[in-house]
C-alpha positions as CSV (number, residue, x, y, z in Angstrom):
1,K,95.5,83.6,68.1
2,L,98.9,85.1,68.4
3,T,101.3,84.5,65.6
4,Q,104.4,86.1,67.2
5,D,105.9,87.5,70.4
6,I,104.7,91.1,71.1
7,Y,105.4,94.0,73.4
8,L,102.7,95.7,75.4
9,S,103.9,99.0,74.1
10,D,103.0,97.9,70.6
11,L,99.5,97.2,71.7
12,D,99.0,100.4,73.8
13,K,98.0,103.1,71.4
14,D,95.6,105.2,73.4
15,G,97.0,105.0,77.0
16,E,94.0,103.0,78.3
17,T,93.0,99.4,78.7
18,F,92.6,97.5,75.5
19,C,88.9,97.0,76.1
20,S,86.7,97.3,79.1
21,T,85.0,93.9,79.1
22,F,86.6,90.9,77.3
23,S,84.4,87.8,76.7
24,G,86.3,86.1,73.9
25,T,89.2,83.7,73.6
26,I,92.9,84.5,73.4
27,D,95.1,81.6,72.3
28,G,98.7,82.7,72.8
29,C,99.9,79.6,70.8
30,G,103.0,79.5,73.1
31,Y,104.1,83.0,72.3
32,T,105.2,85.7,74.8
33,I,103.8,89.2,75.6
34,Y,106.7,91.3,76.9
35,G,106.6,94.4,79.1
36,D,107.6,97.6,77.4
37,H,111.1,97.9,76.2
38,Y,111.9,99.3,79.6
39,G,109.9,96.6,81.4
40,D,107.4,99.0,82.9
41,I,103.8,99.8,82.6
42,S,103.2,102.5,85.1
43,T,100.9,105.4,86.0
44,Q,103.0,107.7,83.9
45,R,101.8,106.0,80.7
46,R,98.5,104.4,81.6
47,N,95.5,105.1,83.6
48,R,94.8,101.4,84.2
49,N,97.5,98.8,84.2
50,Y,96.1,95.6,82.8
51,L,94.9,94.3,79.4
52,F,91.2,94.3,80.3
53,T,89.1,95.8,83.0
54,Y,86.9,92.7,83.2
55,C,87.2,89.1,81.9
56,D,83.6,88.0,81.7
57,G,83.4,84.4,80.6
58,A,86.7,84.8,78.7
59,T,89.3,82.2,78.0
60,I,93.0,83.1,77.9
61,K,95.5,80.3,77.3
62,N,98.9,79.1,76.0
63,L,100.7,82.3,76.7
64,T,103.7,83.7,78.6
65,F,103.9,87.2,80.1
66,K,107.4,88.4,80.9
67,G,109.2,91.5,82.3
68,I,106.1,93.6,83.3
69,R,106.1,96.1,86.2
70,I,102.9,97.7,87.5
71,D,103.2,100.6,89.9
72,N,99.8,102.2,90.5
73,R,98.8,104.0,93.6
74,K,95.4,105.2,92.7
75,N,93.5,102.4,91.0
76,H,92.5,99.2,92.5
77,N,92.5,95.5,91.5
78,Q,95.7,95.5,89.4
79,A,97.2,92.5,87.6
80,V,98.7,91.8,84.2
81,I,95.5,90.4,82.5
82,A,92.5,91.9,84.2
83,S,91.3,93.9,87.1
84,Q,88.5,91.4,87.7
85,A,87.4,88.1,86.3
86,K,84.0,86.6,86.5
87,N,81.3,84.3,85.1
88,G,83.5,81.2,84.5
89,S,86.5,82.9,82.9
90,V,89.3,80.3,82.2
91,F,93.0,81.0,82.5
92,E,95.0,78.0,81.3
93,N,98.6,77.1,80.5
94,I,100.0,80.6,81.3
95,T,103.5,81.5,82.6
96,F,104.3,84.8,84.3
97,D,108.1,85.6,84.7
98,H,109.6,88.7,86.2
99,I,106.3,90.4,87.1
100,S,106.2,93.1,89.7
101,T,103.1,94.9,91.0
102,Y,102.6,97.6,93.6
103,V,99.1,99.0,94.2
104,G,98.0,101.5,96.8
105,D,94.3,102.1,97.3
106,S,91.6,101.1,99.7
107,H,90.6,98.2,97.4
108,D,94.0,97.2,96.1
109,N,93.9,93.4,95.3
110,T,96.8,92.3,93.2
111,G,98.3,89.1,91.6
112,A,99.8,88.1,88.3
113,V,96.6,87.0,86.6
114,V,93.8,89.1,88.0
115,G,93.3,91.3,91.1
116,Y,89.8,89.9,92.0
117,A,88.1,86.7,90.7
118,T,84.6,85.4,91.3
119,T,81.8,83.2,90.0
120,N,83.4,80.0,88.9
121,C,86.7,81.2,87.3
122,T,89.3,78.5,86.6
123,F,93.0,78.8,86.9
124,K,94.8,75.8,85.5
125,N,98.4,75.1,84.7
126,I,99.6,78.5,85.9
127,T,103.3,79.2,86.7
128,V,104.4,82.4,88.4
129,K,108.2,82.8,88.9
130,N,110.8,85.4,89.8
131,S,108.0,87.9,90.7
132,D,106.7,90.1,93.6
133,F,103.3,91.4,94.5
134,T,102.5,94.2,97.0
135,A,99.2,95.7,98.1
136,D,99.0,98.5,100.6
137,Q,95.6,97.8,102.0
138,N,94.0,94.5,100.8
139,Q,95.0,91.1,99.4
140,S,98.1,90.1,97.5
141,G,98.8,86.7,95.9
142,A,101.0,85.3,93.2
143,V,98.1,84.3,91.0
144,V,95.1,86.3,92.4
145,G,94.7,88.9,95.1
146,H,91.2,87.8,96.2
147,A,89.2,84.8,94.8
148,M,85.6,83.7,95.5
149,N,84.1,80.5,94.2
150,C,87.0,79.7,91.9
151,K,89.1,76.6,91.1
152,F,92.9,76.4,91.1
153,T,94.6,73.3,89.6
154,N,98.3,72.6,88.9
155,I,99.7,75.9,90.2
156,K,103.4,76.4,90.5
157,V,105.0,79.4,92.3
158,E,108.8,79.8,92.3
159,H,110.9,82.5,93.8
160,C,108.0,85.0,94.5
161,E,107.2,87.4,97.3
162,S,103.7,88.5,98.2
163,T,103.2,91.3,100.8
164,S,100.5,93.5,102.2
165,R,100.8,96.2,104.9
166,H,97.3,95.7,106.3
167,S,95.6,92.5,105.0
168,Y,96.0,89.0,103.6
169,T,98.8,87.6,101.5
170,G,99.4,84.1,100.1
171,G,101.4,82.0,97.7
172,V,98.5,81.4,95.3
173,A,95.9,83.9,96.5
174,G,95.9,86.5,99.2
175,R,92.4,85.5,100.2
176,T,90.1,82.8,99.1
177,D,86.4,82.2,99.8
178,D,84.8,78.9,98.8
179,C,87.6,78.0,96.4
180,T,89.0,74.6,95.4
181,I,92.8,74.4,95.3
182,S,94.7,71.3,94.2
183,D,98.1,70.3,92.9
184,V,100.0,73.3,94.1
185,E,103.8,73.6,94.3
186,I,105.3,76.7,96.1
């Protein structure tokens, strides 16, 4: 459980992701995780630009992410929380404000929450605003770049741009396969 607002730079001590696979619960208790003091997590500081490589059955809820910029041209599946989510991971009551991602790679899915999500992940009460997401080769969406077998409920996207030079883009997800999407406002 978070007990105060924090900056990503305060968490980043070794220049890498915080852990490879996260399977626990983070309750943000309504607090905010801010980008670095300069609003940037980029390849100059980090090899990978997300909190976790994988969310595997994880729950992340009641949190705001604000002022984060990701500019990574060599690693794929970039997003604020994780590269990939799987096995029923739940993302609930989360707001993303002033997020910007650019990824360039042959497998470069991007979105605010995760780059690629599969196997029954749930995205509920997610708001993404004042943000932009760009993928050179693959999928780009405000919430997820590419989702398979996932549920999206009560999603709100305001003043966002999602682009890709060679593939799919979308307001919620760049590409979905066998997903359920309801109560969306874009």
